[in-house]
N, C-alpha and C positions, 0 to 999 in steps of 0.2 A: 370266744371276743369278736367283740365288735370291730366296722373297718373302720379303717384311722383316715379313708380322707373324706373331703370336705360332703358334705351334704350341700352343698350350694355354696356359690362364689358372689352371690350376693345379688339377695333379691329384691333389696329398696333400691341399691343402688343398679344406673340403667349397663354397664359396660360391664357391671362383675357378674352379672345374674347367669344362671344356669339351674334348666330344667331338663327334667328326663324322665324316664321310665324302664321296662326292661319286658321282655316279651317270659308269657308263658309257656313254656316248652311239655306238653302236653303227653304224656303215655312214653312208653317204650320205642317206639320203632318212629315218633315224630314225624307223619307224615306218609310215609311208606305204605306201601300197595296191599303188604300182608303183614296181620301179627299175631301174635301165636298170645293167648290169651291164658294163665294157666290157673290152674282150679285150684289144686293143693300141691301141696309143697312135698319133696317126696319123703319123704318116711325115715329115711339113712340120714336127711340134711346133709346132703353133701352137692343137690341141686340138681338130683335125678328125680322126672315129674311127671307125674299120673295123672290120668284123669284130663289131659288139656284138652282144646277145642282151637282149627282155625276159624279163623275172624277176616273174612274179606271185604276191603275196604274199597269203593272206586277211588283212582286214582288222585281226582280232582279232589277228593273231602278232606280236610285238616282233621287233627286232631282236637285243637283246641278253637274257639275265636278268633284269637291273635294269630293264629299261625297264619293269619288269611295273609298277611304283611312280610311273610317269611318264603322263600323260594328254593329250594335245593340248588345247589351250586355241583355239586359232583356223582349225576346219577351218571356218563357216561362213565367214570371212573369207576362208581361202585358196580355197574354194568359187570366190565370187566373183569374187574375181580373175583367178580362170582365163576365169571368162565372158566380165571385159568386157579381157584379158587385148590388149595393142596396140590398145584402143580408149582414143583421146584422150591417146596418148603415156605410160600407165597398162601395169606391166608383175605378170605372178605374182608373187606371195609368192618370195622367194629363199633364205627359212630357216622354216622350224615353231616355232611356245613350244608347252613341255609343264610342268603341271605338277605338283606330289607332290599321287599322290591322295588321296581326304579321309581315307583307311580308318587314312591314317598322320601324315598333315599338320594333323590335329586332333585327335589327341590327344597329338601333339610340344610345339605351342601350348598346349595345356591344361596336359601337364604344367612346363612352363616356368610358366604363370601360376601354376599348384599348390606349386611349388617358390622364385618369388618372394615368395610368403606366408610359406609354411615364414621363409625368411627373416627376414623382415621381424619374425613375431612373436616367432623366436630374442632378435632384436638387442633386442627388449622386455622380455623377460623375461630379459636378461643385462645391459639397465642396471637394472630394478626389481631386481639382485641384485647386487650390487658386493662379494661378497664372496669372496677367496680368500686363499691362504697367502703369495702376494705378490702388493699393489694394484699395485706399479711393471710387474709382468710383465703384469697387468689388463690396465693400459691402453692395451699396447702390444699387446693381440691385441684388444681393444676396435677399437683404431684398424685395426690389418691385416685384420680377418675384416670390420669395413666397405670395404675396398678392395677385396678380395676380393671382396664380394658385389656391389660395382660395374663391375670391370672383368668378373664373368660375366656380369650386366645386358648392359654393354654388347658384348659378343660374341655374347647371343642373339639378341639386336632383328637383328641385321643377319643373323639366318638363320631365319628368320621366314617368308617369301615367297623357297624355291626357287625358280628360274627356268630351264630346261632349253633352250638354242635350236641348231637342227639345220642345217646348208646344206641346200640342194638343189643340188650341183651339173651335174643334169641340166637343170633349169631355167633355169641359168645357162649353160650351153653355146648351146641354144634360141636365148636372148636377147642371145646377145653373142659366138658364130661365126659364121662365116658358110661359105656353102655352097665357095665356092672355096678354102679353107683357114685364109684368116685371118679378126681377129678385131679387134672391136670394143671389146675389154676395155684398161682404162685403163691409164697406162705406170706401172712398180716398180721402186723406187731400192731397192737392197738394200744392208746396211752389216753390215760384220764387222769387228770389234777384237780388237786384238790386241798385246800390248807386247813379252813376251821367247819364243824360240824355245824356250828352256830350259824354264821356268817351265810356259810354256804349247806341245808340245809340236806341232811346226809338221805334221805327220803330222795330228795333230787340223785346223787351220786350212787345210788343204789337200782336207780330204777334204768341209770345209764349202764351201768354192768350188763342189768338180766337185759335190756333189749342189746345188748351186742353180742351175749352169749347165746340171744338167739336169732342172729341174722342167719339169712340163706347164702351161705359162705360156705366151703368144706368146714369139718368140725374141728380134724386134724389140721390145719392149715394156720388157726387163728389162734391168737394167742394177747389176751389182754391183761393189761400191766397198772395199775391204781399206783402211783405216784401221791403220797398221804405228808406230805410238807409241812406238816403239823406233829407230827408222830405222837399222834389220839390212838389212843387205845380201842376208841369211842370204833374209827374207823376199820380196823382190823376186824374185833367183834363183830360190829355190823357187818363187814365180809363172808366171817365166814357162815354168818344167817344167813345172806344172799345166798351162798353155796349152795346150802344145802335147801334151800325157797327155790332155786333154780332146777333141782332134778324135778319138778313137777311144772317150773313154770315153761322151760325150754321142750319139752315135750308135748307140752300144752300147744304150744305156739305152733312148734312142726304140726300135729295132729288134725289141726283145726284151720290152719296158712292166717291165722292171726297177723291182723295188723292195726293199729301200729303196734311191736313188742316188747313197749315198757310198760308194763300195768298200771300205775296210775292214770295215763294217759288211756288205757285201751276201756280201764274201768272207768273213765270220768266219762265216756258216749255210752249215753243209753241203749241207741240202737244203730247197727251198721249191720249191710247185707253179708249173709255169710259167704265164704269163699273155697271152705274147706272141703274134702270126700263123704264125710258122716254126720250128717246133718239129728241124721236120729239117736245120735249120742250127745251132740253139745249144748242140749238146753242145760241137762246134768250135770257136764263137764263144768260149764261155762259158770252154773252155780255153786261147783262144790271148789272150782279155782279162787271164784271174790272172797268166800268165808277164807279161805287161804291164806289169801293177800293180807286181808286184815288183822287176819293172829300175826304175821310176820309183821306187816307195821306198826300194832303192839307188843312185840319181842322184841324191834328196833327202838326204840320210844324206852322202852323197859330196861336198855342199857344206859342210861344216865342214870339209873337209882339203882340196876342190881352192880354193878363193876365198883359204885365209892363202898355198897354194904360187901360184898365181899375182900374188899383190900380192908375197910376196917373191920375184918371179922380174923383175915391173916393178920395183919398186925397188932391184932391185941395179943393173939396168939408167939407172934415171935420176942416181942419186950424189946425190942430194939432202938426204941426211940426217935424210928424215923419213917414216916409216912409215909409208905411204897403205897404204887397199884400195880395187885397183883393181878396174872394171868390166868384162867377156866384151869392149866394143868399144877398149877401150885409153882408157878417162878415169878419172879421181877420182871415188868412190862420192860426192854430196853430204853424205850423212849418216855416220853413224855407224860409225868406223871401228874395226878390232880392235884398233889401240892407238890408242887416243882423243890427239886432237892437239886442237887452236885449231878451234872451226868446224866440231868430228867427233865431239861426242861427244856421250853422253846428256844431254836438256838443252839441247841447244849443235850447233842443227846447221840449215841454209836448208832450206828448204818441197820435197817434192816431188811433184809431179801425173807418172804418166806410165800412158799407153791401153795396155794390154795387150794390151785385144781391140777393135777399132773398132764402131762400130752395125752391125751384120749388114745392113741395108737390109730391106724389108720386102718382097721378091719367095724365096723358097724356091730352095735350090741341092741341087740332089741327088750324091751319092757316086757314084765309081764301082764296078765288080767288085774283086774281092781284088786284091792289088797286092803287090811286095816293099814299097813306099812303104808299103797297107796293107791287114794281114793278115786284115780283115775285107771284106766284101761289104756296100756300103751306097747298093746303086746305086738301088734305093728308099727311101732314109733320105737326108732336110733333113739336112747336114752342119752347115748355120748353128750358129755361136753365138753368149751374149748378150755385151754389153757388159762388157768387165771392165776397172778403171780399180785401182793402185796411188794410195795418198798415203801419206808419211809429214809431219804440218802442222809449221810451222816452229816452231823454241825456240831459248832464251833461258835465262841464268841469269837474267835480271834481271826476269821475266813468270813469275806462279805460269797455269798448263799448265792445271790443274784436270781432271787425270787423265782420264778415261773423257771424262767430260761435253764436257769442250772438245774432245775430238777426235770427237764424235761431233757438235759444232757446225760442227766444220769438214769434216765430211761433208756438212751440209745445205748449204753456203753450197755446195763446188765438186760437187758433184749438182745444186745449181741453176742452174748454167753449163751444166754440160754435158748434162743429159736432163732436169730439172726435173719429174721426175715425181710427178702429186698424190697420189699414196703410196709408203711408207717401209717397210719392213719389218727389224727391225736380230738382229744375231746378236752371240753371244759367240764365237771363235777355235774355241771347243770343242765350238760345237752343230753337228748341221746335219741337213736335211728326211730326215725318216724318212717321209713320205708327202708323195709329187708333188704330190698335188692343193689340198696347204696352202694353197698363195697361190688359188686358187680359193676354199676356203674361209669366207677369209678374207672376196673381194670381195664373197661371199653375203651379207654383211651390212655394207657398205657403201653397195653397190651398192641394196640393199631399199628400194624407193618409201616404206616406212611409216613409218621414222624415220633412213635412214640418212645422210640430210647432215647430220643435226645426232650421227653417232657418229665421233668422234671416233680409237680404238683398236680393236684388234679383239686380246687375250688369248689365248694358247694355253697351257695347261699343260705347266709345265717336267719332261722325262723323262728318266731314264738308263738307261743301261746298263750297266755297270760298275758297279752297287752288288750286292752277294752276297743269297743271296735271300732271307733274313730280313729285311733295312735296318735291321741291327742301329744305325746312328747315324741314323737317319729320311730319308736323303738322297733321297727323292721325297714328302717333306712332303704325303703323298697328303691328311689331314686337312684344310688350309688349299686346296692345288688342286684338292679334289675335294669339296671339301661349304663353302668357306666364301668360294670366287668364284662356284659360283651361287646362295647366300643372295646377294650383292653382284650377281649377274646378275637376281636381282628388286627391285634399287632403280635408281642412277644406272650403275652398272654394277662391272666388275673393278677390282681399282685394275691401276697397269704393276706389272710386277714381273719387266720388265729384258729379255731373253732373248725372243725368240720373239714378236715385237709388230708389227703393224702398226699402220701410223702413218698420218691424217689430214696432207696436209704443212703445210697453213695452219693447224691444228692447235695442228702445233708452233711454229709465227710467233706464235702468241698469240692468235690473231682470233679475234672470237667464231663461236660458229657458229649459221647461220640463224634458228634460234629465236627468237632473241637482238636480232636486227641491229631498227634500227629506219629510217626512212626516210631519216635523216641518217647512216646510215652511209658508214662511206669506210672502203675495203681497206685502204687505209695512209693512219693518220690522221696520223704523226709519221713520213717517210723516214728521219730520222735516226737514231732508235734500231732501224735493221736493219745501216746502218754507211755507207761510201761510195760501196760499188761500187755502181754505176747497173744496172748489167747484171744482181746478184743483186734489186737493187731492182724493175726490171721487170718480173723473174720470178714474183713474186710473183703479181699478176695470174691468169698462166696456166697459173700451178697451182692456182689458186685455181675457176677454172671449169673447171676437167679439158679443158682444148685436147688430145686425145690425139695426131691431128694434126699437130703440135709437130714440125718437125723438128729435132735436137740438130742444135748448134754445130761447127763443126771444130774440135777439139782444138788443132789445130799451128796456127793462126792467130795472126796475133803480140799482137792485140788481146784473145784471146782469152786466152790466157796469160797475157797482163799481168795481168786482173783476177785470175785465177786464183792466181797471186800476192800479189795484193792479196789476196783474200781467206783463205788461209790464216796471215799475218802473226801474229805475237805479238801487233801492236799496234792490228791491227785494232778487234778488242771495246772499244776504249775507246771511253767514254761512249755507248757502246751499252745494247740492255733485253739480250743476250744472254747465260746465264747469269741472267737474273733473271722477266723476260717473254716472252723467245724463247729457244727453242729445250732442250735439257735444263740441268738445275738447276746452279747451282757452291756449293764450300764446303759438302758434305755428301755423307754418304760412304754417302748410300743417295741419289744422283740419279734414278733411274728412280720409286721411291715419291714422291716430291717435286713430280718431272714430271707425272707423270698426276694428282696432289690438282692441282696447277695447271691443269692440263688440265677434270678436273672444276668447280673452281672457276669458271672459266669460263663454263660450261655445258653442256658438251659432254656426253654420255655415253660408255657404250665399252661392248662386247660379248664375251662369253666363249666361248672355241668347245673340245672335246675332242669329236676327232676319233677315229675307227680303222679303220685303223689307227694310233697319236698321230700328229699332223703333223710333232714333230721331238722330235730325243734329244740326251742330251751326256753328257759326263762331270762325275761325281763328285766332292768330296774322300774317301773310304775311310777315310783316317786320323784317329783321334779329333784330335789335334792341331789336322790344317786342317778339321777340321769344325767345333772348337770357335773357330779365327782365324774361322772364315768370318760362325759363327751373330755372332759379336764383333763381328763388321762390320755385321751387320745392325741389328744391337737397340744401337749404339753412334750407329746413322744417325738410326734411327729415334725414340730422342730428342731426338734433334738438330733435330728437322722436329717432336715436339711442343713444343716451346718455340721454337722460332723460326719455324714456318709452322701456330700449332695451329688445328687443323682448327674447332675451339669458334666461332674466332669469323672463321670465311670468308663471303663475301658469302652473302645469297640465294639465291643461280643454284644453291649447292651441296644435295643434296637435306637434310633433315635428320637422317634414317636414316645417309643414306652419311659424314652431319660426326661422325657414333655411330661408325660403323666406323672411319671415320681414325682417333680419338680411343683403340679398342681396338687399332688397329692399332700404336700411336707409342709408348704410355702403357708398356705391358705391362713393360717391366725393371723398371718402378717397383715391381713387387710383391714381386722380389727380397732388397726391402731385411724388409719383415717378414717374408720365405718364409726367409729365414738365422735370425731368428730363432727360428721354431718350431722346424723342422733338428736346431739345436742346443743347442734345449731338454736333452736327454735328458742334458745334462753337470751337472744337479741331480741326476736322478737320483740318478746315480755317488757323488755328497756327503750327500743324504739319504735321509735314510730313507722321510718320505712328504711328499707339497709337492701340493699342488690350486690349480690354475689357474683352477677356478670352482668353485663351491658353489655350492647342493649337488646333489654329483654329479652324484646319477642321474640326478635330470633333464636336467643338459647332457649324458650319454651321451646318452639317449633323441632330441634333437634332434638330435647327430651322426650318431646313424645312419641318421634319417629324409631329412633332408639328404641324405648321401651314397646314399642308397637311390635318392633322385628324379636323384639326380645321372647314375648308373648307367643307371638306364630311359629318361634322354632319352639318354645314346649312345648306348644299342640303337637304339632309334626311327631315329636320323639316320646309325646302322652301314644298317638296312634303304634306308631310302629315298636315300641317296646312293650306295649301290652299296661298299662297304670292306668289307675282311676285319675277324675280330677284333685280329689283328695285326697289323695297320696302325692303328687304336685305342690299342693297347699303346704300340706303339713311340711314338706321339703323345705317352703320357702319361708313356713314359718320359722321353723328353728334351727335355720340358719342365723337368722338374724338375733335370735333368742341366745345360740352360743358366739355370736359375734358380739354381744354386750355384757352374757353374764362369766362369758368362761376362756375365750381366746384372749381379751387384754392379760387376763393372770399367766396363760401359760406361754404370753410372748414378754412378760415378766419375768415367767419362771427362763426361762434360755438367757434375758439377758443378765440375770444372779450367776444363772454357773459360769457362759461363758465371757460378759466383759468385767464382773468384778469379783469372779473364783469360787463364786457359794456354789451351796448346795440345792440351790435351785426351790423349787416348790416338792413336796413329796402327796405322792399319790395312794390311796387310800383303796383298800378294798372295797370292790361293789357287792353290795349287801345284796341277797334274794332273802324273797320270805317265802316260810313253806306253806303257811297258811294264813288266815285273817284270824286277830283276836275278838274279828264278829262277823257274824253269820253273814254275811252281805259280800256281793262278788266287786272285787275293784276296791273294795274299801280302803286296800291302803295309798291307792292313787290319793287319797283326797286328806294325807295327812300332811299336815304344813312339816318342816323340819329344817328352822330358820341356820343360815347359814353365811356368813358374807357374798357369799358368789349371788346373793337376791339381791343386796344394797344394787349395785348397777345399772340392771333390768328394771328396779322399780323407779332406779333417776331419769330413766330413758323415760316411762311411762307418763315421772311428773310433770318433765316439762314440756312432754309435747301435746298432755290437757292442762296445761298450764299456759301454752302458747294458741288452741285454740279459746279457750276462755279468752285472754286477753283481747285475740282478734274479735272477740264478740265485744267485751265491754269496747275496744276502740275504737269498732263501731260504731258504735253507741252515742260515742261524745268526739271524736275526730273529725270528723265534719268530711268522711272521704265524699270523691266521686265517685259515680258507677262506675268508670274505667278501674279505683283505687277499687273498691269493693270486689269487680269481675279479681282484679288482680291477687287478692288476697284472697280471694274464694278457691285459685286454682292451688295455693298458695295448699289453702288447711287440708285441702286434698290431701296431699303430701303427709301431713300428718295422721291425718284422721288412717292412710295407708297401716303407716309406719303402728298404729296403736293395734287392727289387724293382725296385723303375724305378730305381734306378743302375745295377742289373745291368750294361745294356751298357755303360758306363763301366770299374765293376771289370772287365770283359772285356780290355775296351781296355786298361787300364793292365798289365796280365796279360800281354800280348803274344804269343807264339808258346803260353806252355802254357792259351791261352783255345781253343784248337782242341779241350782237355779240357774244357765248364765244368764236369763234377763236380767239377774241383778249385778250382774256386770256393766250392761248398758247404762241400769240407771244409776250406776255409782260414777261412770261416766260422766253422763248429766250435772248430777248432782255437781259436779267435777268441774267441765265449764260455766255451771251457774253463779259458782260460788268466787271464781275465779271473774269470772263478766264483771259479779257485784262489787268485788275489791275494786278492778280497776275505774269503776262509774263511782265509787267510792270516792278514792283521790283523787279522781274528777272532778268531782261537787271539792270538796275540800280544799280544792286550789282556786275552783273558781267560783264559786258560795251558786252555783244554779248545774242544771245536767239538758242539755238541751243538741236538737238537731241544726247542722247547718253544711250548709252547701260551700267548700273551701277546693282551694285548688287542683286541678286538676296534676297526678303523677302517679310515681307507681305507689308501691304496698312492700313491706320484707314475704319476701316468703321462706316461710317457719317449716324449714324442712331440709334432707339431703335432696339433693339436683344433683349431682354428681353418679361417677358409674359406680 
């Protein structure tokens, strides 16, 4: 899921704008002098490596060009940790900490201070000079400018101490991997969530599962749980096919050190460097594996026709008059049927838990040579597969199922009964593991001796495969992920933003971190808040103590099955704290951000981990309408959080700067209330010849120029230390304005309806993902126009600003302006042009396939200017009977744009 913080707090408005970027943390050691580069993954998959080589780097050489602005701050501590490693149970540091060099950080902070002083002086001047042609608008601009100034400050202070932490995977292996190929790394449960095999194409979900099964983590210490909240037999039988295909794919990945380990992404790349240790077999294995994957995809697609045909045949034999959906073993599917019936439809069906792959045991099991059954030679490869479980919770029309948050809380309880891993990582169904070392990287933070035990979660950035090269709709959101989260990393830690986040299980249970525990602390102070399952309640101390050797109970035992059915019932959570102080939070669209906030409020900290290659990747909505709907869900949920879980009122365990950051991340949609006034202000220009929002005009413009210039300087410095491109920064600015006109006003209306009028507010729909285009054209969906009311406000802003420029041209022809007036008007028109430039991606989006030729948009703008100018001239001619230039009195012309912050 995506980030819920604002991409920007003001691009046009002077005091509200912010810019940013991030760093590209390259490699494993992040600038360490010695790095172990693996050339193959261990045959047993438990982390033991063969064929490694030592590569020496001079200490002054950095891993990435962007690292030249970062410097380590824990050299002394790291050296001491190596010296006393192993003594008194102390381990070397598992990650290194970096700060921005003073040559950039000090100017960055100084510019922020100077801009703050300039804003204060500007407000003092405006209050002392309450002169305007419309005092009602002057008051609106004063309030709006104050709000924008405050939000800019809230955003900026959270980024004054950016911090980067880089995991050291080689030390983790030294500390936890054993000489016999086994490992002492803790257990890890992986959660995947999906709902609809159509809107969330099943091929994405199954690729995600395959990449997780093949990850470089001890095989006997991971378990994957797929939550199918639609109860679809398509997902269940697709998972069966995936488990079968994994018996080939996973050993193939281990044998040849494949990256990435999602086959769809791997085979999409025509060529890549080989890093395995059996190159003579690779070409044949690759060809055979590609063929097997193509056949696997055909089998997945065939399920959509195979299952209905099978069901029709069974129904014809049964002759009961009910169109049931039948499983391959001849029993009726307990979940949702193709033809819905009582107790077999979405929102009403029994709970299902199916263990697809049993726990593999802790002893390696090597494959055999190539044969008719196994086309590849796996004689030296551990062919075990991690545990895999299918879950579809019980649904009933009489209960609110709380969407994704409810499904994840059921996963939390089911996994506690089966594997009870002390750590959890969650994925959306369309995200996959792009770097097989990602789970180990997160463990470097969780197990580090410094503050590891107080770390609740490790958040990875979200990266996407299917975004167009220019990232027209700012899907990557790099300013947030690569700058804002680095800033939060220097406080109490990044916010939780959904997919790709590893949690400590007891932190999700709402248990205090060790540093806040007193002598009277009890791990489970009130068992009833966890529900009625004693097996679940008794599992909590084991998870807290990280009892890594605990064996999983057999899922087929009758007592265990009874408990599994119990904890996934709709009524289980009645009278408990689930959805409030335990698990993922309910009754809000952005359950991820609120859950992370609750964990931070309890006193836990978090870490941000940026890897190279990217840890995880997924798909993004590249259609304009889908992207706007996604932002609507985020912004609406953010406002709900601001009013229902106000960060300003959090307890003393939440760091002050962290509180400010959460306030900024949740209140940002309110800015649109004032921004819309500014962006529509040019309407006045069309109907009046002169209009001043502030007098004296020259002083006002001078303040604006100074503050805007300082904004740009701050942005340029941030781009440097954060490692962003200028295009990333521009896209961030553009899509903030698009969101502020098209989405944020509706999100604000949503909270008004919900809180003030006690309404239900705005319903948020699932963002659809498309597996393939209907035509053989890359990014074809980006050119599809899906009309929705969300498009109307921004179209109106475009029309008003085009009309303002056209009207200015027409009035310049017939208005008798002096050169000073024309200069004033020209300066104002620069702001109109700036607005149109910022909304440029939106305008391309509504053009559909015409947007392939962007010059057409500029032609349309010119035609629009000319038409409006001609209308103004015609109206003037109709009134006076002639059109002519003449000189007039000196004076000012209106400023047709937003001049505030």
